[in-house]
All heavy atoms as a GROMACS GRO file, in nm:
protein
  610
    1MET      N    1   3.034  -7.230   0.215
    1MET     CA    2   3.001  -7.374   0.225
    1MET      C    3   2.957  -7.400   0.366
    1MET      O    4   3.028  -7.368   0.461
    1MET     CB    5   3.120  -7.459   0.186
    1MET     CG    6   3.098  -7.606   0.213
    1MET     SD    7   3.043  -7.708   0.073
    1MET     CE    8   3.150  -7.660  -0.057
    2VAL      N    9   2.839  -7.455   0.384
    2VAL     CA   10   2.778  -7.476   0.516
    2VAL      C   11   2.763  -7.631   0.531
    2VAL      O   12   2.714  -7.694   0.438
    2VAL     CB   13   2.643  -7.409   0.526
    2VAL    CG1   14   2.577  -7.443   0.661
    2VAL    CG2   15   2.654  -7.262   0.503
    3GLU      N   16   2.808  -7.681   0.643
    3GLU     CA   17   2.789  -7.822   0.676
    3GLU      C   18   2.680  -7.831   0.786
    3GLU      O   19   2.696  -7.762   0.889
    3GLU     CB   20   2.916  -7.887   0.723
    3GLU     CG   21   2.895  -8.031   0.765
    3GLU     CD   22   3.019  -8.093   0.823
    3GLU    OE1   23   3.122  -8.097   0.748
    3GLU    OE2   24   3.016  -8.136   0.935
    4VAL      N   25   2.580  -7.913   0.762
    4VAL     CA   26   2.469  -7.932   0.854
    4VAL      C   27   2.463  -8.076   0.893
    4VAL      O   28   2.471  -8.161   0.807
    4VAL     CB   29   2.339  -7.886   0.786
    4VAL    CG1   30   2.220  -7.906   0.882
    4VAL    CG2   31   2.346  -7.744   0.740
    5ALA      N   32   2.448  -8.100   1.023
    5ALA     CA   33   2.430  -8.239   1.071
    5ALA      C   34   2.296  -8.246   1.141
    5ALA      O   35   2.265  -8.168   1.232
    5ALA     CB   36   2.540  -8.275   1.169
    6ILE      N   37   2.213  -8.346   1.095
    6ILE     CA   38   2.080  -8.363   1.153
    6ILE      C   39   2.068  -8.501   1.211
    6ILE      O   40   2.106  -8.600   1.146
    6ILE     CB   41   1.973  -8.344   1.042
    6ILE    CG1   42   1.984  -8.207   0.977
    6ILE    CG2   43   1.831  -8.365   1.096
    6ILE    CD1   44   1.898  -8.186   0.855
    7ARG      N   45   2.019  -8.508   1.336
    7ARG     CA   46   2.005  -8.636   1.403
    7ARG      C   47   1.881  -8.707   1.347
    7ARG      O   48   1.788  -8.638   1.295
    7ARG     CB   49   1.986  -8.614   1.552
    7ARG     CG   50   2.107  -8.561   1.624
    7ARG     CD   51   2.082  -8.547   1.777
    7ARG     NE   52   2.186  -8.463   1.831
    7ARG     CZ   53   2.177  -8.337   1.866
    7ARG    NH1   54   2.060  -8.274   1.846
    7ARG    NH2   55   2.281  -8.275   1.920
    8ALA      N   56   1.871  -8.836   1.370
    8ALA     CA   57   1.761  -8.919   1.318
    8ALA      C   58   1.626  -8.869   1.369
    8ALA      O   59   1.523  -8.883   1.297
    8ALA     CB   60   1.780  -9.061   1.358
    9ASN      N   61   1.619  -8.805   1.487
    9ASN     CA   62   1.492  -8.758   1.542
    9ASN      C   63   1.453  -8.620   1.484
    9ASN      O   64   1.354  -8.562   1.520
    9ASN     CB   65   1.498  -8.751   1.695
    9ASN     CG   66   1.592  -8.651   1.751
    9ASN    OD1   67   1.658  -8.576   1.676
    9ASN    ND2   68   1.605  -8.648   1.882
   10GLY      N   69   1.538  -8.567   1.392
   10GLY     CA   70   1.510  -8.440   1.328
   10GLY      C   71   1.571  -8.316   1.394
   10GLY      O   72   1.562  -8.206   1.338
   11THR      N   73   1.636  -8.334   1.508
   11THR     CA   74   1.700  -8.220   1.572
   11THR      C   75   1.832  -8.184   1.504
   11THR      O   76   1.894  -8.275   1.447
   11THR     CB   77   1.717  -8.245   1.724
   11THR    OG1   78   1.803  -8.357   1.741
   11THR    CG2   79   1.586  -8.261   1.796
   12LEU      N   80   1.867  -8.064   1.518
   12LEU     CA   81   1.994  -8.015   1.455
   12LEU      C   82   2.106  -8.047   1.549
   12LEU      O   83   2.104  -8.011   1.668
   12LEU     CB   84   1.985  -7.862   1.437
   12LEU     CG   85   2.098  -7.797   1.368
   12LEU    CD1   86   2.112  -7.842   1.226
   12LEU    CD2   87   2.076  -7.642   1.372
   13GLU      N   88   2.205  -8.120   1.499
   13GLU     CA   89   2.321  -8.153   1.579
   13GLU      C   90   2.426  -8.042   1.567
   13GLU      O   91   2.481  -8.001   1.665
   13GLU     CB   92   2.384  -8.282   1.536
   13GLU     CG   93   2.511  -8.320   1.615
   13GLU     CD   94   2.562  -8.456   1.584
   13GLU    OE1   95   2.501  -8.556   1.640
   13GLU    OE2   96   2.659  -8.468   1.511
   14SER      N   97   2.448  -7.994   1.444
   14SER     CA   98   2.546  -7.886   1.426
   14SER      C   99   2.523  -7.817   1.291
   14SER      O  100   2.464  -7.877   1.198
   14SER     CB  101   2.689  -7.939   1.434
   14SER     OG  102   2.711  -8.029   1.327
   15VAL      N  103   2.568  -7.694   1.288
   15VAL     CA  104   2.577  -7.621   1.159
   15VAL      C  105   2.707  -7.541   1.169
   15VAL      O  106   2.732  -7.468   1.261
   15VAL     CB  107   2.453  -7.532   1.138
   15VAL    CG1  108   2.429  -7.433   1.251
   15VAL    CG2  109   2.463  -7.457   1.003
   16VAL      N  110   2.789  -7.558   1.062
   16VAL     CA  111   2.924  -7.504   1.064
   16VAL      C  112   2.955  -7.444   0.930
   16VAL      O  113   2.927  -7.505   0.827
   16VAL     CB  114   3.026  -7.615   1.098
   16VAL    CG1  115   3.167  -7.560   1.093
   16VAL    CG2  116   2.997  -7.682   1.227
   17ILE      N  117   3.014  -7.329   0.930
   17ILE     CA  118   3.065  -7.267   0.805
   17ILE      C  119   3.196  -7.336   0.774
   17ILE      O  120   3.294  -7.324   0.848
   17ILE     CB  121   3.087  -7.114   0.818
   17ILE    CG1  122   2.956  -7.045   0.849
   17ILE    CG2  123   3.156  -7.062   0.691
   17ILE    CD1  124   2.856  -7.049   0.738
   18ARG      N  125   3.207  -7.414   0.664
   18ARG     CA  126   3.324  -7.482   0.627
   18ARG      C  127   3.414  -7.396   0.530
   18ARG      O  128   3.534  -7.410   0.528
   18ARG     CB  129   3.294  -7.613   0.555
   18ARG     CG  130   3.237  -7.717   0.651
   18ARG     CD  131   3.345  -7.751   0.747
   18ARG     NE  132   3.294  -7.848   0.844
   18ARG     CZ  133   3.349  -7.874   0.961
   18ARG    NH1  134   3.455  -7.811   0.994
   18ARG    NH2  135   3.299  -7.959   1.041
   19ARG      N  136   3.349  -7.307   0.455
   19ARG     CA  137   3.429  -7.211   0.374
   19ARG      C  138   3.350  -7.082   0.374
   19ARG      O  139   3.233  -7.074   0.330
   19ARG     CB  140   3.445  -7.264   0.230
   19ARG     CG  141   3.541  -7.175   0.148
   19ARG     CD  142   3.571  -7.229   0.015
   19ARG     NE  143   3.457  -7.245  -0.069
   19ARG     CZ  144   3.425  -7.353  -0.133
   19ARG    NH1  145   3.496  -7.462  -0.125
   19ARG    NH2  146   3.310  -7.359  -0.204
   20SER      N  147   3.411  -6.979   0.430
   20SER     CA  148   3.344  -6.852   0.446
   20SER      C  149   3.320  -6.780   0.313
   20SER      O  150   3.396  -6.798   0.220
   20SER     CB  151   3.434  -6.762   0.534
   20SER     OG  152   3.378  -6.637   0.546
   21SER      N  153   3.218  -6.701   0.312
   21SER     CA  154   3.185  -6.614   0.201
   21SER      C  155   3.284  -6.499   0.195
   21SER      O  156   3.292  -6.426   0.097
   21SER     CB  157   3.046  -6.562   0.211
   21SER     OG  158   3.039  -6.474   0.322
   22GLY      N  159   3.351  -6.476   0.309
   22GLY     CA  160   3.433  -6.358   0.319
   22GLY      C  161   3.358  -6.242   0.387
   22GLY      O  162   3.417  -6.135   0.410
   23HIS      N  163   3.232  -6.263   0.414
   23HIS     CA  164   3.151  -6.160   0.479
   23HIS      C  165   3.081  -6.227   0.600
   23HIS      O  166   2.991  -6.309   0.584
   23HIS     CB  167   3.046  -6.108   0.381
   23HIS     CG  168   3.104  -6.048   0.257
   23HIS    ND1  169   3.148  -5.918   0.253
   23HIS    CD2  170   3.129  -6.098   0.137
   23HIS    CE1  171   3.197  -5.892   0.133
   23HIS    NE2  172   3.188  -6.006   0.060
   24ARG      N  173   3.114  -6.177   0.713
   24ARG     CA  174   3.065  -6.238   0.841
   24ARG      C  175   2.913  -6.232   0.846
   24ARG      O  176   2.846  -6.328   0.888
   24ARG     CB  177   3.125  -6.161   0.960
   24ARG     CG  178   3.081  -6.220   1.093
   24ARG     CD  179   3.135  -6.144   1.209
   24ARG     NE  180   3.279  -6.146   1.203
   24ARG     CZ  181   3.352  -6.196   1.303
   24ARG    NH1  182   3.297  -6.237   1.411
   24ARG    NH2  183   3.484  -6.198   1.291
   25GLU      N  184   2.853  -6.126   0.796
   25GLU     CA  185   2.708  -6.110   0.799
   25GLU      C  186   2.636  -6.219   0.715
   25GLU      O  187   2.538  -6.277   0.756
   25GLU     CB  188   2.663  -5.974   0.747
   25GLU     CG  189   2.710  -5.858   0.833
   25GLU     CD  190   2.855  -5.812   0.798
   25GLU    OE1  191   2.910  -5.860   0.700
   25GLU    OE2  192   2.907  -5.734   0.874
   26LEU      N  193   2.697  -6.248   0.596
   26LEU     CA  194   2.639  -6.353   0.513
   26LEU      C  195   2.655  -6.490   0.575
   26LEU      O  196   2.564  -6.575   0.573
   26LEU     CB  197   2.700  -6.354   0.371
   26LEU     CG  198   2.664  -6.235   0.286
   26LEU    CD1  199   2.742  -6.237   0.153
   26LEU    CD2  200   2.509  -6.227   0.257
   27ASP      N  201   2.772  -6.519   0.633
   27ASP     CA  202   2.793  -6.646   0.698
   27ASP      C  203   2.698  -6.665   0.817
   27ASP      O  204   2.641  -6.768   0.830
   27ASP     CB  205   2.940  -6.654   0.750
   27ASP     CG  206   3.043  -6.654   0.640
   27ASP    OD1  207   3.006  -6.672   0.518
   27ASP    OD2  208   3.161  -6.638   0.676
   28ASN      N  209   2.682  -6.561   0.898
   28ASN     CA  210   2.592  -6.567   1.008
   28ASN      C  211   2.443  -6.584   0.965
   28ASN      O  212   2.366  -6.659   1.026
   28ASN     CB  213   2.603  -6.442   1.097
   28ASN     CG  214   2.731  -6.436   1.177
   28ASN    OD1  215   2.797  -6.538   1.192
   28ASN    ND2  216   2.764  -6.317   1.220
   29ALA      N  217   2.407  -6.524   0.850
   29ALA     CA  218   2.270  -6.538   0.798
   29ALA      C  219   2.249  -6.682   0.754
   29ALA      O  220   2.142  -6.737   0.780
   29ALA     CB  221   2.251  -6.438   0.685
   30ALA      N  222   2.349  -6.743   0.689
   30ALA     CA  223   2.336  -6.883   0.648
   30ALA      C  224   2.314  -6.972   0.764
   30ALA      O  225   2.225  -7.067   0.762
   30ALA     CB  226   2.456  -6.926   0.560
   31VAL      N  227   2.390  -6.956   0.869
   31VAL     CA  228   2.380  -7.040   0.993
   31VAL      C  229   2.238  -7.009   1.055
   31VAL      O  230   2.170  -7.108   1.092
   31VAL     CB  231   2.492  -7.006   1.094
   31VAL    CG1  232   2.458  -7.069   1.226
   31VAL    CG2  233   2.624  -7.054   1.038
   32GLY      N  234   2.198  -6.885   1.058
   32GLY     CA  235   2.065  -6.855   1.112
   32GLY      C  236   1.949  -6.917   1.040
   32GLY      O  237   1.849  -6.961   1.099
   33ILE      N  238   1.959  -6.922   0.908
   33ILE     CA  239   1.855  -6.981   0.825
   33ILE      C  240   1.837  -7.128   0.860
   33ILE      O  241   1.725  -7.178   0.875
   33ILE     CB  242   1.887  -6.964   0.671
   33ILE    CG1  243   1.866  -6.814   0.635
   33ILE    CG2  244   1.801  -7.058   0.585
   33ILE    CD1  245   1.923  -6.780   0.498
   34VAL      N  246   1.948  -7.198   0.873
   34VAL     CA  247   1.942  -7.341   0.907
   34VAL      C  248   1.882  -7.359   1.048
   34VAL      O  249   1.796  -7.443   1.067
   34VAL     CB  250   2.079  -7.405   0.901
   34VAL    CG1  251   2.074  -7.552   0.952
   34VAL    CG2  252   2.132  -7.400   0.754
   35ARG      N  253   1.926  -7.283   1.139
   35ARG     CA  254   1.873  -7.290   1.276
   35ARG      C  255   1.722  -7.258   1.283
   35ARG      O  256   1.648  -7.321   1.356
   35ARG     CB  257   1.948  -7.196   1.369
   35ARG     CG  258   2.088  -7.250   1.400
   35ARG     CD  259   2.155  -7.174   1.505
   35ARG     NE  260   2.285  -7.232   1.534
   35ARG     CZ  261   2.396  -7.169   1.566
   35ARG    NH1  262   2.392  -7.039   1.579
   35ARG    NH2  263   2.506  -7.236   1.591
   36LEU      N  264   1.676  -7.161   1.203
   36LEU     CA  265   1.531  -7.129   1.198
   36LEU      C  266   1.453  -7.244   1.136
   36LEU      O  267   1.332  -7.261   1.176
   36LEU     CB  268   1.510  -7.000   1.115
   36LEU     CG  269   1.545  -6.874   1.182
   36LEU    CD1  270   1.538  -6.756   1.083
   36LEU    CD2  271   1.452  -6.845   1.302
   37ALA      N  272   1.510  -7.320   1.047
   37ALA     CA  273   1.440  -7.430   0.980
   37ALA      C  274   1.425  -7.547   1.075
   37ALA      O  275   1.338  -7.636   1.049
   37ALA     CB  276   1.515  -7.470   0.854
   38ALA      N  277   1.507  -7.564   1.172
   38ALA     CA  278   1.506  -7.678   1.264
   38ALA      C  279   1.393  -7.663   1.358
   38ALA      O  280   1.350  -7.547   1.390
   38ALA     CB  281   1.641  -7.688   1.336
   39PRO      N  282   1.336  -7.767   1.415
   39PRO     CA  283   1.371  -7.906   1.389
   39PRO      C  284   1.312  -7.955   1.256
   39PRO      O  285   1.218  -7.896   1.201
   39PRO     CB  286   1.310  -7.985   1.503
   39PRO     CG  287   1.188  -7.902   1.541
   39PRO     CD  288   1.232  -7.758   1.514
   40PHE      N  289   1.372  -8.059   1.201
   40PHE     CA  290   1.330  -8.117   1.076
   40PHE      C  291   1.249  -8.245   1.102
   40PHE      O  292   1.237  -8.287   1.213
   40PHE     CB  293   1.455  -8.150   0.992
   40PHE     CG  294   1.541  -8.034   0.968
   40PHE    CD1  295   1.639  -8.003   1.053
   40PHE    CD2  296   1.518  -7.948   0.861
   40PHE    CE1  297   1.722  -7.888   1.032
   40PHE    CE2  298   1.592  -7.836   0.840
   40PHE     CZ  299   1.697  -7.802   0.923
   41GLU      N  300   1.185  -8.297   1.000
   41GLU     CA  301   1.108  -8.419   1.012
   41GLU      C  302   1.203  -8.533   1.056
   41GLU      O  303   1.314  -8.542   1.006
   41GLU     CB  304   1.040  -8.458   0.880
   41GLU     CG  305   0.927  -8.362   0.840
   41GLU     CD  306   0.810  -8.375   0.932
   41GLU    OE1  307   0.772  -8.487   0.971
   41GLU    OE2  308   0.753  -8.272   0.965
   42PRO      N  309   1.156  -8.618   1.146
   42PRO     CA  310   1.243  -8.732   1.178
   42PRO      C  311   1.261  -8.820   1.057
   42PRO      O  312   1.183  -8.825   0.965
   42PRO     CB  313   1.155  -8.809   1.286
   42PRO     CG  314   1.061  -8.706   1.340
   42PRO     CD  315   1.038  -8.611   1.223
   43PHE      N  316   1.371  -8.894   1.055
   43PHE     CA  317   1.404  -8.981   0.945
   43PHE      C  318   1.297  -9.099   0.942
   43PHE      O  319   1.256  -9.142   1.045
   43PHE     CB  320   1.542  -9.048   0.960
   43PHE     CG  321   1.658  -8.952   0.968
   43PHE    CD1  322   1.783  -8.998   0.996
   43PHE    CD2  323   1.645  -8.818   0.939
   43PHE    CE1  324   1.893  -8.914   1.001
   43PHE    CE2  325   1.751  -8.735   0.945
   43PHE     CZ  326   1.879  -8.781   0.982
   44PRO      N  327   1.276  -9.148   0.821
   44PRO     CA  328   1.191  -9.271   0.812
   44PRO      C  329   1.262  -9.382   0.891
   44PRO      O  330   1.386  -9.381   0.899
   44PRO     CB  331   1.188  -9.300   0.663
   44PRO     CG  332   1.219  -9.172   0.597
   44PRO     CD  333   1.312  -9.100   0.692
   45ASN      N  334   1.190  -9.481   0.937
   45ASN     CA  335   1.245  -9.590   1.019
   45ASN      C  336   1.365  -9.657   0.956
   45ASN      O  337   1.465  -9.680   1.025
   45ASN     CB  338   1.140  -9.690   1.057
   45ASN     CG  339   1.046  -9.635   1.165
   45ASN    OD1  340   1.081  -9.547   1.243
   45ASN    ND2  341   0.928  -9.689   1.164
   46ALA      N  342   1.356  -9.692   0.828
   46ALA     CA  343   1.464  -9.760   0.762
   46ALA      C  344   1.593  -9.677   0.761
   46ALA      O  345   1.702  -9.732   0.783
   46ALA     CB  346   1.429  -9.796   0.619
   47LEU      N  347   1.579  -9.551   0.741
   47LEU     CA  348   1.696  -9.456   0.743
   47LEU      C  349   1.747  -9.441   0.886
   47LEU      O  350   1.867  -9.442   0.909
   47LEU     CB  351   1.662  -9.322   0.682
   47LEU     CG  352   1.770  -9.229   0.656
   47LEU    CD1  353   1.869  -9.282   0.553
   47LEU    CD2  354   1.714  -9.096   0.606
   48ARG      N  355   1.658  -9.425   0.977
   48ARG     CA  356   1.693  -9.408   1.117
   48ARG      C  357   1.771  -9.526   1.172
   48ARG      O  358   1.867  -9.508   1.253
   48ARG     CB  359   1.563  -9.389   1.204
   48ARG     CG  360   1.581  -9.372   1.349
   48ARG     CD  361   1.451  -9.377   1.416
   48ARG     NE  362   1.366  -9.267   1.376
   48ARG     CZ  363   1.330  -9.166   1.453
   48ARG    NH1  364   1.364  -9.164   1.578
   48ARG    NH2  365   1.254  -9.069   1.408
   49GLU      N  366   1.731  -9.644   1.129
   49GLU     CA  367   1.806  -9.765   1.182
   49GLU      C  368   1.948  -9.766   1.134
   49GLU      O  369   2.034  -9.822   1.203
   49GLU     CB  370   1.732  -9.892   1.137
   49GLU     CG  371   1.598  -9.913   1.205
   49GLU     CD  372   1.512 -10.026   1.145
   49GLU    OE1  373   1.564 -10.098   1.062
   49GLU    OE2  374   1.400 -10.033   1.184
   50ARG      N  375   1.973  -9.716   1.016
   50ARG     CA  376   2.106  -9.721   0.957
   50ARG      C  377   2.197  -9.603   0.991
   50ARG      O  378   2.315  -9.612   1.004
   50ARG     CB  379   2.094  -9.737   0.806
   50ARG     CG  380   2.225  -9.759   0.744
   50ARG     CD  381   2.218  -9.825   0.612
   50ARG     NE  382   2.354  -9.844   0.560
   50ARG     CZ  383   2.380  -9.877   0.443
   50ARG    NH1  384   2.287  -9.895   0.358
   50ARG    NH2  385   2.508  -9.895   0.406
   51TYR      N  386   2.130  -9.486   0.996
   51TYR     CA  387   2.210  -9.360   1.014
   51TYR      C  388   2.160  -9.278   1.134
   51TYR      O  389   2.051  -9.224   1.122
   51TYR     CB  390   2.205  -9.280   0.890
   51TYR     CG  391   2.257  -9.346   0.766
   51TYR    CD1  392   2.171  -9.395   0.672
   51TYR    CD2  393   2.391  -9.367   0.750
   51TYR    CE1  394   2.211  -9.458   0.555
   51TYR    CE2  395   2.440  -9.433   0.636
   51TYR     CZ  396   2.352  -9.479   0.542
   51TYR     OH  397   2.398  -9.539   0.429
   52PRO      N  398   2.233  -9.268   1.239
   52PRO     CA  399   2.192  -9.188   1.350
   52PRO      C  400   2.201  -9.039   1.322
   52PRO      O  401   2.131  -8.954   1.380
   52PRO     CB  402   2.284  -9.224   1.466
   52PRO     CG  403   2.405  -9.284   1.396
   52PRO     CD  404   2.355  -9.341   1.266
   53VAL      N  405   2.286  -9.000   1.230
   53VAL     CA  406   2.311  -8.857   1.192
   53VAL      C  407   2.343  -8.854   1.039
   53VAL      O  408   2.417  -8.939   0.991
   53VAL     CB  409   2.425  -8.798   1.266
   53VAL    CG1  410   2.454  -8.653   1.221
   53VAL    CG2  411   2.400  -8.802   1.417
   54LEU      N  412   2.289  -8.756   0.969
   54LEU     CA  413   2.326  -8.729   0.834
   54LEU      C  414   2.391  -8.588   0.828
   54LEU      O  415   2.343  -8.496   0.893
   54LEU     CB  416   2.202  -8.730   0.738
   54LEU     CG  417   2.145  -8.867   0.710
   54LEU    CD1  418   2.024  -8.844   0.615
   54LEU    CD2  419   2.248  -8.959   0.646
   55ARG      N  420   2.497  -8.578   0.751
   55ARG     CA  421   2.567  -8.448   0.729
   55ARG      C  422   2.554  -8.410   0.586
   55ARG      O  423   2.571  -8.485   0.495
   55ARG     CB  424   2.717  -8.466   0.764
   55ARG     CG  425   2.740  -8.501   0.909
   55ARG     CD  426   2.887  -8.503   0.943
   55ARG     NE  427   2.904  -8.554   1.077
   55ARG     CZ  428   2.875  -8.486   1.184
   55ARG    NH1  429   2.835  -8.359   1.178
   55ARG    NH2  430   2.891  -8.536   1.305
   56PHE      N  431   2.515  -8.282   0.566
   56PHE     CA  432   2.498  -8.225   0.442
   56PHE      C  433   2.597  -8.109   0.426
   56PHE      O  434   2.611  -8.026   0.517
   56PHE     CB  435   2.359  -8.164   0.422
   56PHE     CG  436   2.247  -8.263   0.442
   56PHE    CD1  437   2.204  -8.304   0.564
   56PHE    CD2  438   2.189  -8.318   0.326
   56PHE    CE1  439   2.102  -8.397   0.577
   56PHE    CE2  440   2.089  -8.414   0.340
   56PHE     CZ  441   2.042  -8.450   0.465
   57ALA      N  442   2.661  -8.100   0.311
   57ALA     CA  443   2.743  -7.979   0.280
   57ALA      C  444   2.675  -7.910   0.163
   57ALA      O  445   2.638  -7.973   0.062
   57ALA     CB  446   2.882  -8.023   0.241
   58TYR      N  447   2.653  -7.778   0.182
   58TYR     CA  448   2.583  -7.704   0.079
   58TYR      C  449   2.657  -7.577   0.052
   58TYR      O  450   2.702  -7.509   0.148
   58TYR     CB  451   2.436  -7.673   0.118
   58TYR     CG  452   2.355  -7.631   0.000
   58TYR    CD1  453   2.302  -7.728  -0.088
   58TYR    CD2  454   2.337  -7.497  -0.030
   58TYR    CE1  455   2.228  -7.685  -0.200
   58TYR    CE2  456   2.266  -7.459  -0.140
   58TYR     CZ  457   2.212  -7.553  -0.221
   58TYR     OH  458   2.143  -7.515  -0.334
   59GLU      N  459   2.663  -7.538  -0.074
   59GLU     CA  460   2.727  -7.413  -0.115
   59GLU      C  461   2.626  -7.326  -0.188
   59GLU      O  462   2.568  -7.365  -0.286
   59GLU     CB  463   2.844  -7.439  -0.207
   59GLU     CG  464   2.916  -7.315  -0.250
   59GLU     CD  465   3.039  -7.347  -0.338
   59GLU    OE1  466   3.032  -7.454  -0.403
   59GLU    OE2  467   3.128  -7.268  -0.343
   60TRP      N  468   2.603  -7.205  -0.132
   60TRP     CA  469   2.514  -7.112  -0.199
   60TRP      C  470   2.602  -7.021  -0.286
   60TRP      O  471   2.710  -6.980  -0.243
   60TRP     CB  472   2.441  -7.019  -0.098
   60TRP     CG  473   2.323  -7.080  -0.037
   60TRP    CD1  474   2.199  -7.098  -0.088
   60TRP    CD2  475   2.314  -7.127   0.102
   60TRP    NE1  476   2.114  -7.155   0.001
   60TRP    CE2  477   2.184  -7.175   0.119
   60TRP    CE3  478   2.404  -7.133   0.204
   60TRP    CZ2  479   2.137  -7.223   0.242
   60TRP    CZ3  480   2.359  -7.184   0.326
   60TRP    CH2  481   2.232  -7.228   0.345
   61GLN      N  482   2.555  -6.988  -0.401
   61GLN     CA  483   2.628  -6.898  -0.488
   61GLN      C  484   2.533  -6.793  -0.542
   61GLN      O  485   2.425  -6.824  -0.586
   61GLN     CB  486   2.686  -6.972  -0.605
   61GLN     CG  487   2.789  -7.077  -0.572
   61GLN     CD  488   2.840  -7.154  -0.688
   61GLN    OE1  489   2.787  -7.144  -0.802
   61GLN    NE2  490   2.942  -7.232  -0.669
   62PHE      N  491   2.572  -6.665  -0.532
   62PHE     CA  492   2.496  -6.556  -0.582
   62PHE      C  493   2.576  -6.495  -0.696
   62PHE      O  494   2.681  -6.441  -0.677
   62PHE     CB  495   2.477  -6.448  -0.471
   62PHE     CG  496   2.394  -6.502  -0.352
   62PHE    CD1  497   2.456  -6.555  -0.246
   62PHE    CD2  498   2.256  -6.489  -0.359
   62PHE    CE1  499   2.377  -6.598  -0.138
   62PHE    CE2  500   2.180  -6.537  -0.256
   62PHE     CZ  501   2.242  -6.592  -0.144
   63MET      N  502   2.518  -6.509  -0.818
   63MET     CA  503   2.587  -6.452  -0.932
   63MET      C  504   2.487  -6.379  -1.018
   63MET      O  505   2.377  -6.433  -1.048
   63MET     CB  506   2.651  -6.564  -1.014
   63MET     CG  507   2.765  -6.629  -0.938
   63MET     SD  508   2.859  -6.747  -1.032
   63MET     CE  509   2.759  -6.892  -1.026
   64ASN      N  510   2.519  -6.259  -1.056
   64ASN     CA  511   2.432  -6.174  -1.146
   64ASN      C  512   2.289  -6.163  -1.086
   64ASN      O  513   2.195  -6.169  -1.156
   64ASN     CB  514   2.430  -6.233  -1.288
   64ASN     CG  515   2.563  -6.234  -1.353
   64ASN    OD1  516   2.641  -6.142  -1.331
   64ASN    ND2  517   2.592  -6.337  -1.426
   65GLY      N  518   2.286  -6.148  -0.957
   65GLY     CA  519   2.153  -6.129  -0.890
   65GLY      C  520   2.072  -6.258  -0.877
   65GLY      O  521   1.956  -6.249  -0.838
   66ARG      N  522   2.132  -6.373  -0.910
   66ARG     CA  523   2.057  -6.497  -0.906
   66ARG      C  524   2.119  -6.592  -0.804
   66ARG      O  525   2.245  -6.595  -0.788
   66ARG     CB  526   2.046  -6.566  -1.038
   66ARG     CG  527   1.964  -6.484  -1.138
   66ARG     CD  528   1.957  -6.557  -1.266
   66ARG     NE  529   1.869  -6.475  -1.350
   66ARG     CZ  530   1.759  -6.517  -1.404
   66ARG    NH1  531   1.720  -6.643  -1.385
   66ARG    NH2  532   1.686  -6.440  -1.481
   67LEU      N  533   2.042  -6.677  -0.747
   67LEU     CA  534   2.089  -6.775  -0.648
   67LEU      C  535   2.107  -6.906  -0.717
   67LEU      O  536   2.021  -6.956  -0.786
   67LEU     CB  537   1.990  -6.789  -0.531
   67LEU     CG  538   2.020  -6.901  -0.430
   67LEU    CD1  539   2.152  -6.875  -0.358
   67LEU    CD2  540   1.908  -6.910  -0.334
   68GLY      N  541   2.223  -6.968  -0.699
   68GLY     CA  542   2.253  -7.102  -0.744
   68GLY      C  543   2.326  -7.174  -0.636
   68GLY      O  544   2.362  -7.113  -0.537
   69GLY      N  545   2.344  -7.299  -0.651
   69GLY     CA  546   2.419  -7.373  -0.548
   69GLY      C  547   2.416  -7.518  -0.577
   69GLY      O  548   2.359  -7.568  -0.671
   70ASN      N  549   2.488  -7.592  -0.492
   70ASN     CA  550   2.490  -7.741  -0.503
   70ASN      C  551   2.520  -7.796  -0.366
   70ASN      O  552   2.566  -7.724  -0.278
   70ASN     CB  553   2.597  -7.787  -0.606
   70ASN     CG  554   2.732  -7.732  -0.579
   70ASN    OD1  555   2.784  -7.749  -0.469
   70ASN    ND2  556   2.792  -7.662  -0.672
   71GLY      N  557   2.490  -7.920  -0.351
   71GLY     CA  558   2.505  -7.983  -0.223
   71GLY      C  559   2.547  -8.132  -0.232
   71GLY      O  560   2.539  -8.183  -0.341
   72ALA      N  561   2.588  -8.184  -0.126
   72ALA     CA  562   2.624  -8.321  -0.115
   72ALA      C  563   2.580  -8.374   0.021
   72ALA      O  564   2.577  -8.298   0.117
   72ALA     CB  565   2.771  -8.343  -0.132
   73VAL      N  566   2.553  -8.501   0.027
   73VAL     CA  567   2.512  -8.563   0.154
   73VAL      C  568   2.617  -8.662   0.197
   73VAL      O  569   2.664  -8.740   0.120
   73VAL     CB  570   2.378  -8.642   0.138
   73VAL    CG1  571   2.336  -8.712   0.266
   73VAL    CG2  572   2.266  -8.546   0.087
   74PHE      N  573   2.652  -8.653   0.322
   74PHE     CA  574   2.748  -8.743   0.379
   74PHE      C  575   2.684  -8.809   0.504
   74PHE      O  576   2.630  -8.733   0.587
   74PHE     CB  577   2.875  -8.668   0.430
   74PHE     CG  578   2.940  -8.594   0.314
   74PHE    CD1  579   2.909  -8.460   0.303
   74PHE    CD2  580   3.026  -8.654   0.227
   74PHE    CE1  581   2.963  -8.385   0.197
   74PHE    CE2  582   3.082  -8.582   0.124
   74PHE     CZ  583   3.052  -8.447   0.105
   75SER      N  584   2.684  -8.936   0.512
   75SER     CA  585   2.624  -9.006   0.624
   75SER      C  586   2.726  -9.032   0.733
   75SER      O  587   2.844  -9.053   0.700
   75SER     CB  588   2.553  -9.134   0.585
   75SER     OG  589   2.652  -9.223   0.531
   76SER      N  590   2.685  -9.035   0.856
   76SER     CA  591   2.774  -9.076   0.964
   76SER      C  592   2.766  -9.225   0.973
   76SER      O  593   2.664  -9.288   0.946
   76SER     CB  594   2.725  -9.016   1.094
   76SER     OG  595   2.737  -8.876   1.088
   77ASP      N  596   2.877  -9.287   1.011
   77ASP     CA  597   2.874  -9.430   1.027
   77ASP      C  598   2.789  -9.467   1.146
   77ASP      O  599   2.785  -9.405   1.248
   77ASP     CB  600   3.019  -9.480   1.058
   77ASP     CG  601   3.107  -9.460   0.937
   77ASP    OD1  602   3.061  -9.467   0.822
   77ASP    OD2  603   3.227  -9.443   0.958
   78PRO      N  604   2.708  -9.577   1.128
   78PRO     CA  605   2.619  -9.618   1.233
   78PRO      C  606   2.696  -9.673   1.354
   78PRO      O  607   2.810  -9.707   1.348
   78PRO     CB  608   2.534  -9.730   1.174
   78PRO     CG  609   2.592  -9.760   1.038
   78PRO     CD  610   2.693  -9.652   1.009
   0.00000   0.00000   0.00000
């Protein structure tokens, strides 16, 4: 489970492994993928005014050679 925090200007505030895969290499790869994707598009003005940072939690799952997963979005209080 990876938690990502993105600032309103699109820069990466943090990326943290919240639940390890049990394999350091996979955990490091997940963090590296997020860092490579940054910076992101700045938030639209309406979103930027309300939320200075958005936090996302995402879980990748590899089963039977296929990738699946789910995520949730958590906003920071303005």
